[in-house]
C-alpha positions in Angstrom: -210.6 -54.7 29.5 -210.2 -57.4 32.2 -209.0 -60.9 31.8 -211.7 -63.3 33.0 -212.2 -67.0 32.2 -208.8 -67.4 30.6 -205.9 -69.8 31.0 -203.1 -67.5 32.2 -200.3 -70.1 32.4 -199.5 -73.8 32.3 -197.0 -75.4 34.7 -195.8 -78.9 33.8 -193.1 -81.5 34.1 -194.1 -82.9 30.6 -193.9 -80.0 28.1 -194.6 -82.3 25.2 -198.2 -82.6 26.5 -198.9 -78.9 26.3 -200.1 -77.2 23.1 -198.1 -74.5 21.5 -199.3 -71.0 22.2 -199.8 -71.3 26.0 -197.5 -69.6 28.5 -195.7 -72.7 29.7 -193.4 -73.1 32.7 -191.3 -76.2 32.5 -190.4 -77.8 35.8 -188.0 -80.7 36.5 -190.0 -82.4 39.2 -193.4 -82.3 41.1 -192.1 -80.3 44.0 -190.9 -77.5 41.7 -194.1 -77.7 39.7 -196.2 -77.3 42.9 -194.1 -74.3 44.0 -194.4 -72.6 40.6 -198.2 -73.1 40.6 -198.6 -71.7 44.1 -196.5 -68.7 43.3 -198.2 -68.0 40.0 -201.6 -68.2 41.7 -200.6 -65.3 43.9 -198.8 -63.3 41.3 -201.5 -63.6 38.6 -204.4 -63.5 41.0 -205.6 -66.8 39.6 -206.4 -70.3 40.7 -204.3 -73.4 40.0 -206.1 -76.5 38.8 -204.4 -79.8 38.5 -205.4 -81.4 35.2 -203.1 -84.4 35.6 -200.2 -85.4 37.9 -197.9 -83.4 35.7 -199.9 -80.4 34.4 -201.4 -77.5 36.3 -203.3 -74.6 34.6 -203.6 -71.2 36.2 -206.9 -69.6 35.3 -208.8 -66.4 36.1 -212.4 -67.0 37.0 
């Protein structure tokens, strides 16, 4: 079984905007959020997509 077309993680500075059930990384500012998203892309072999200024999703295509 492989993971494809799944949201692997959410990185945000606004955790109240993220639904329950997702793997969420809370960051205190945009710079920290950008660094987390970049690192998770590499670790999870996924791609980060910015949904808003304060939410990234890491997905596997």
